[in-house]
N, C-alpha and C positions, 0 to 999 in steps of 0.2 A: 710636310707630313699632313695627311688627310685628317679632317676633324674627327672621324670615327676611330683614329689611332691615338688621339690625345687622351681619351678616357677609355680604359680597358679593364675587363674583368679577367682575373687570373687565379691561379692556385698557388698558395705559399709552398715553396720547396725547402726553404731553410730560414731559420730565425737566429739572429745574434742579439741576445738579451743585453750584452754588455754595451753595445753601440746603439740599440734600438732600431736596427736595420733588418730588412727581410729581402729574400730573393723570391721572385715570382715566376712561375711557368705560365706561358700563354698558349693553351692547347690549340686555339684557332690560328696561331701563327707558327705552325710546325714545331710546337713545344719549345719555342724560344724562351730562354731563361734571362731574366733581367739582371742587371748589375745590382749590387746592394742598394735598396731604396729606403730612405728614412720613413718611419711610420708616424703618421699624424697621431698625436697624443692629446689627452684632455688637460694636461698640465706639465709645466717644467719648473725647475727651481724648487721652491718650497712646497709645491703641490704636485710633485711628479708621480705619475702612475706607471705601473709596469704590466699593464694588460696587453700582452702581445698575442697576435694570432698564432695558431699552431700550424705546422706543416700539414697540408691537406685542406686547410680552410680556404674558402672562396673570398677574394678580396677585390676591392676596387682601387685601381691605380690611375693616376693622372700624370701625363708627361708634358713637358714644355715643348714648344714647337721646334726646338733645335735638335731633336733626336730622341731615341729611346733610352739613352743613358742618363738623362737628366729628368728625374721624376720623383714622385712620392707615392707611398701606399696610404690611402685614406682610411683603410680599416676593413674589418670583416663584413661580409654580407650574409644576412639570414637567408639560407637557401631552402628552407622548408623541410629539411631532412630530420628535424626533431621538433617536438612540441615546445611552444613558448612556455616558460616555467611559471608565468604569473598572468593575472588579468591586467587590464588597463589601469586599475586603481593602485597597483603595486609597482614600485620602482626599486630595483636593488641589483644585487649580484648573486648569481646562482652558479654552483659548481657541480661538476659531473658526479661527485660522490654523494650528492644530496644535501650538502651544506649550503646555507644561504643566509643573506642578510638583506632585508628590504623594509621600505616604508610603505604603509598602506594609508593612502590619503582619505579613504572613506571612514576608517576607524581612528586615524591619527596615531596609530601604533607602529612601533618598530619591532620587527620579528627577527630574531637571530637563532639559527639552528646549526649546530656544528656536529658532524659525525664523530669528530675527535675531540680533543681538549681545547678549551678556550682559556687563553693565558692573557691576563691583563696586568701590565706593569706600569706603575706611575708613582710619582712622589706622593700624591694624595688622591684618594678616590672619595667623592662625595655623592651619596645617593639621597635624593629628596623625593619623597612620595607619600601619598596618603596611606598606603599600605605596602609592605614588602613581605613577600612570601618566598621561602627557600624550601624546596622539596628535594629529597635525595635519600639514597640508602644510608649515607652517613655524611655528616658535616663536621669538618675539623677547622678550628681556629687556632692559629699559632701566633703568639705575640708576647712581647715583654709585659705589656699591661693591657687588660681588657676592661673597659669601663662601660657600664650599662646605666643610663639615667632615664628613669621613667616613673610615672605616677604609680603604675602597677607593673610588677614583673611576675609572670606566672610560668612555672615550669611543671610540666606533667609528663609522666611516663611510668613504665612498670617498675623502674628502679632509678635512683638518683644517688650519686656518690660524689664526694668531694675528697680529693687526695692531696692534702697539703700539710706541711708540718705545723701550721698555725692557722686557725680560722678566727676572725674577729667580727662580731656583729654589733654595730653601734645603734641598737634599737631594742624594743621589746620583741620577744620571740614567743609565738604561740605554737604549741605542738598539738595537733589533733591526731589522736592515735597513740600507739605505743612508742615510748622512747626507751631504747636500750642504751645504757651507758656501759661501755666495755673498757675497764682499766683506765678510766678518765675521771677527773674530778670536775664536778659542775659547781660553779660559783662565780662570784665577781672577780674582777681583775683583769 
């Protein structure tokens, strides 16, 4: 086998995500189709990835000197048909729907943008930061118990309501403004 046939550029014709194999068409070899070729991946075992090329993607394949049946697909090749989604300071993963997750080494920040829902499931989630800000049309917290521990808690809005059969405040309460008591007794206890 000639040296120029050991490393070949082809086009993915089919993908088997269960086995991590691809078939590749080589247009410069009369559209010869390879047997299933294992895809080189960035991890196996505990760090397995599932980033497979899609049919139509250009890929680089390498074959051993004993024929075209014994080879590997090294992965997809950037062919210039689309703009690179980030600059050199950003490294991440970008999806065709506009979703992405990347690290920006100049700012030290991680950016995540999802066109759809972000679902995080874990035994525990710990967020440590100087400041945490949540912006949205609505925010819902559902839990058996919600604890807030802070030197100052400030709640502001056009209205505030507490809907509970019993409310207990273990401190002095100052009311600035009008206090309407409806069918309730105010006092100790």
